[in-house]
C-alpha positions in Angstrom: 76.3 15.7 73.6 78.6 13.7 71.4 76.8 11.1 69.3 77.8 7.6 70.5 80.6 5.9 68.5 80.2 2.3 67.5 81.8 -0.1 65.0 79.7 -1.5 62.2 79.9 -3.3 58.9 77.9 -4.1 55.7 77.0 -7.5 54.2 79.8 -8.7 52.1 82.3 -6.1 53.4 85.8 -7.5 54.0 86.6 -7.9 57.7 89.7 -5.8 57.2 87.4 -2.8 56.8 85.4 -1.4 59.7 82.8 1.3 59.7 83.3 3.7 62.5 79.8 5.2 63.1 79.2 8.4 65.1 75.4 8.1 65.4 73.6 9.6 62.5 76.2 12.3 62.1 78.9 10.7 60.0 80.8 7.4 59.3 84.6 7.2 59.3 86.3 4.0 58.0 89.2 1.9 59.4 91.3 -0.3 57.1 93.7 -2.9 58.4 96.6 -3.9 56.0 99.6 -6.1 56.5 101.9 -3.1 56.9 99.8 -0.4 58.6 96.3 0.6 59.6 94.5 3.5 58.0 91.8 5.7 59.5 89.8 7.6 56.9 88.5 10.7 58.8 88.6 11.5 62.5 84.9 12.3 63.2 83.6 15.6 64.6 85.5 15.9 67.9 88.7 14.7 69.5 86.6 12.8 72.1 84.8 10.9 69.4 88.1 10.0 67.7 89.6 8.8 71.0 86.6 6.6 71.6 86.9 5.2 68.1 90.6 4.4 68.6 89.8 2.7 71.9 87.2 0.5 70.2 89.6 -0.3 67.4 92.6 -1.1 69.7 92.2 -4.9 69.4 92.0 -4.9 65.6 94.9 -2.4 65.3 97.4 -5.0 66.6 100.1 -2.4 67.2 100.6 -1.7 63.5 101.6 1.9 62.5 98.6 4.2 61.9 98.1 6.5 59.0 95.2 9.0 58.9 93.5 10.4 55.8 91.4 13.5 56.0 88.9 13.1 53.1 88.1 16.8 53.1 88.0 19.8 55.5 84.3 19.6 56.5 83.9 19.8 60.3 82.4 16.3 60.8 85.3 14.7 59.0 88.4 16.3 60.5 87.7 18.1 63.8 88.9 15.0 65.6 92.4 15.5 64.4 93.7 16.7 67.7 93.3 13.1 69.0 95.8 12.0 66.3 98.2 14.8 66.2 101.7 13.6 67.0 100.7 10.0 67.0 100.2 9.4 63.3 100.8 11.2 60.0 97.7 12.9 58.5 97.3 13.0 54.8 95.0 15.2 52.7 94.8 16.8 49.3 96.8 20.0 48.8 93.5 22.0 48.4 92.7 21.1 52.0 95.4 23.6 53.2 93.6 26.4 51.4 90.3 25.6 53.1 92.0 25.3 56.4 93.5 28.8 56.1 90.2 30.3 55.0 88.7 32.5 57.8 85.4 30.8 57.3 86.8 27.5 58.7 87.5 29.1 62.0 84.2 30.9 62.0 82.3 27.6 61.6 84.2 26.3 64.7 83.3 29.5 66.7 79.7 29.3 65.7 79.3 25.6 66.5 81.2 25.9 69.8 78.8 28.7 70.8 75.9 26.3 70.1 77.2 23.0 71.5 79.7 22.6 74.3 81.1 19.4 72.8 83.0 21.5 70.3 84.7 23.6 72.9 87.8 21.4 72.9 88.2 21.2 69.2 91.5 22.5 67.8 91.9 22.9 64.0 94.8 20.6 63.1 95.8 20.3 59.5 97.4 17.6 57.5 101.1 16.7 57.7 101.3 15.4 54.2 99.5 16.7 51.1 99.4 15.6 47.5 97.9 16.8 44.2 96.2 14.5 41.7 96.4 11.0 43.3 98.4 9.1 45.8 98.9 5.4 46.5 99.4 3.6 49.9 100.8 0.1 49.5 99.8 -1.9 52.5 101.1 -5.2 51.1 97.9 -7.2 50.9 95.8 -4.1 50.2 96.4 -1.0 48.1 94.7 2.3 48.9 94.4 4.7 46.0 93.6 8.2 47.1 91.6 9.8 44.3 90.9 13.5 44.0 87.1 13.8 43.6 86.2 17.5 43.7 82.8 19.0 43.4 81.3 18.4 46.8 84.4 20.3 48.1 87.5 21.4 46.2 89.7 19.2 48.4 87.6 16.0 48.5 89.3 12.6 48.0 87.8 9.1 47.8 89.7 5.9 48.5 89.7 3.0 46.1 90.8 -0.5 47.2 91.2 -2.4 44.0 91.9 -5.8 45.6 88.4 -5.7 47.2 86.8 -3.6 44.5 85.6 -1.3 47.3 85.3 2.5 47.0 85.2 4.6 50.2 83.4 7.4 48.6 82.9 9.6 51.7 80.8 12.6 50.6 81.4 12.4 46.8 78.5 10.0 46.9 75.5 10.4 49.2 72.1 9.0 50.0 69.7 10.4 49.1 71.7 13.2 47.3 75.1 14.8 47.5 75.6 18.5 47.6 77.7 20.6 45.2 80.2 23.0 46.7 78.6 26.1 45.3 76.1 27.4 42.8 78.9 27.8 40.2 78.5 25.8 37.1 82.2 24.6 37.3 81.5 23.0 40.7 78.5 21.2 39.2 80.7 19.9 36.3 83.3 18.7 38.9 80.8 16.8 41.1 79.3 15.1 38.1 82.7 14.2 36.7 83.7 12.8 40.1 80.5 10.7 40.3 81.3 9.4 36.8 84.8 8.5 37.8 83.6 6.5 40.8 80.9 4.8 38.7 83.6 3.8 36.1 85.6 2.0 38.8 82.9 -0.7 38.6 83.1 -1.2 42.3 81.5 -4.1 44.1 80.8 -1.9 47.2 80.5 1.9 47.3 80.5 3.2 50.9 79.6 6.9 51.5 79.9 8.7 54.9 76.2 9.4 55.1 73.2 7.3 54.3 74.2 3.9 55.6 74.5 2.2 52.3 77.1 0.2 50.4 75.3 -0.2 47.1 77.0 0.9 43.9 73.5 1.8 42.7 73.7 4.9 44.9 76.3 6.4 42.4 73.9 5.7 39.5 71.0 7.3 41.4 73.1 10.4 42.2 74.1 10.8 38.5 70.5 10.3 37.5 69.4 13.0 39.9 71.8 15.6 38.4 70.8 14.5 34.9 67.1 14.9 35.7 67.9 18.4 37.2 69.6 19.4 34.0 66.8 18.1 31.8 64.1 19.8 33.7 66.0 23.1 34.0 66.8 22.9 30.3 63.2 23.3 29.3 62.7 26.6 31.2 62.4 30.1 29.9 64.8 32.8 30.9 62.1 34.3 33.2 61.6 31.0 35.0 65.4 30.5 35.3 65.5 33.9 37.2 62.7 32.9 39.7 64.3 32.8 43.2 61.4 30.5 44.4 61.9 27.9 41.7 63.0 25.3 44.2 59.6 25.4 45.9 57.6 25.1 42.7 55.9 21.8 41.8 58.3 19.7 39.7 61.4 21.3 41.1 61.3 20.3 44.8 63.6 17.6 46.2 60.8 15.1 46.4 60.0 15.6 42.7 63.5 14.1 41.9 64.2 11.5 44.7 62.2 9.7 47.3 62.8 11.0 50.8 63.4 8.0 53.0 60.6 7.1 55.3 61.3 7.9 58.9 64.0 10.5 58.0 64.1 13.1 60.8 62.6 16.5 59.8 65.9 18.3 60.4 67.7 15.9 58.2 65.1 16.2 55.5 65.5 20.0 55.8 69.3 19.6 55.4 68.8 17.7 52.1 66.3 20.2 50.8 69.0 22.9 51.3 71.5 20.7 49.5 68.9 20.4 46.6 68.6 24.2 46.5 72.3 24.5 46.0 72.3 21.8 43.3 69.4 23.4 41.6 71.1 26.8 41.7 74.2 25.4 40.1 72.1 23.7 37.4 70.3 27.0 36.7 73.6 28.8 36.4 75.0 26.3 34.0 71.8 26.7 31.8 72.1 30.5 31.9 75.7 30.3 30.7 74.8 27.9 27.9 72.1 30.3 26.7 74.5 33.2 26.8 77.1 31.4 24.8 74.6 30.2 22.2 
């Protein structure tokens, strides 16, 4: 069953920005400017996206619509079929590589076999891509699309300087984000992206998961990766090679961050898996440092 879609907000959030919440699954964001409307992400199914558009109809006020796919993770772009032909879809150029990768279609096949709601999903890619950064000038508001890789190679965040608001999507996450792979380069990229977002000095930072708008989440994410590096940095080569390191005292997720009270067990398991990937990338970075010494 599709999680129910509702419109939401945060204290202090400008009323031109609306959070489009699909239950506990993911948040998309709608931004209304003088010249056009922007939808950042289309949720996990076309049905969810159509529901969101219906809920937003009054606020849309017949302005042209532009859609941004923040990255090619299923919960952020599988609703594209509801938009296709109605509005241009923008994404980073690296999104096309992910879309063409056989694993993307395999994820759809796997999830469709598990849940009937994904049976109508069609993989629709972006109409417009860019490298580096891109700016949408809405008149009253500017949307700067910033390449923030590390969580995925194609990830982009949206910075609205007039409101000092960063729509960070999955580059920032509560309680922790997940690095793309256990490669040290991906770890370097996610830490660099977090630093870039921190240096915006935003008033509000809004991720797609975690239901928070506090800029302190960025600092907490950076502190988490720094603590991982510090703890791994003190290990011997034999401990670095231990495949069970993530379950050892001092190296578990809860040894680095507090798991929110009331978090469902499956969600906690998801973040423990994220932590395993982050720990693996940190270990790899340390091994490479030792080899080059």
